[in-house]
N, C-alpha and C positions, 0 to 999 in steps of 0.2 A: 405482432407482440411477442415473437419468439426470441427477440434480442433482449437478454437480461444483463444487467451490469454485474460483472465479476469483480470481487475485491481481493486485494492482498494486504493483510495486516502486518505491519512491520513489528519489530521487537519491542517497540515502545507502547504497544497496545495490549491490553490485558486479554489473556486467552479466553476469559469468560465472555468477552464481546464476540469473539469468533463463534463460540458455542451458541450464543443467543441468536446471531445472524443465521447460522446453519439451522437452528431450530425453526426459524421462520422461512426456510427453504432457499436461502441465498447461497451462492457459490463463493466460498471463501477459502483462501490459502493463508498460511501464516509463515513468518520468517523461520521459526524453529522447525516446522514441518518440512520446509523446503531446503533445510540445511544451509541457511543463509545468515546464521547468527554471526555477528562481528564483521560482516562485509560492508563495504562503503554504501552510502546512500545512493550513489550513482549506479552501483550494481543492483541494488534493490529496485530502482526505477527501471533499469534495463530488463530485469526479470518481469516486472509488471507489464511493460510495453510489449515484450516478446510473447507474453501469454494473454494479452488482451484484457488486463486487469487494471483496476484503479487502486492506487495505494491509499490506504487509510493509515494515518500516522498522527502522533502527537509531537513529532520531532520538527522543530522550527527550522532545522537546517534545510528542509525542502524548500523553504522560501528563497534561500541562496541559490539552490539549483534552478528554481523558477526563473531567476534573473541571469543565469549563466548563458554564455554563448553557445555551449554544446546543445542545450535543449530548447532555447528560446522561450518555451512555455511549459510549465508543469501541469498541463491540462489533465493528466492522469493522477493528480494528487488530491487527496481529500484530507485537509488538516483539521484536527479536532483540538480544541483548547485543552491545555493540561489542567490537572486538578488544582 
């Protein structure tokens, strides 16, 4: 049970969600904290994959990445509906 899911929240997710997840003991990074503001979705995904993290986003562009030839599958994406 030592393997826990680590998350990376992109810039479309409220920082309060990161705080809430951390309060519950989850390992979370955010786009602003990692100096990734304004970089492409592909770079965000590369960061998450390189660091063993699942991307949590409300950005539907990740659906496009999911179908791209480069990634075949966005298994590391967790899409949350927008408000």
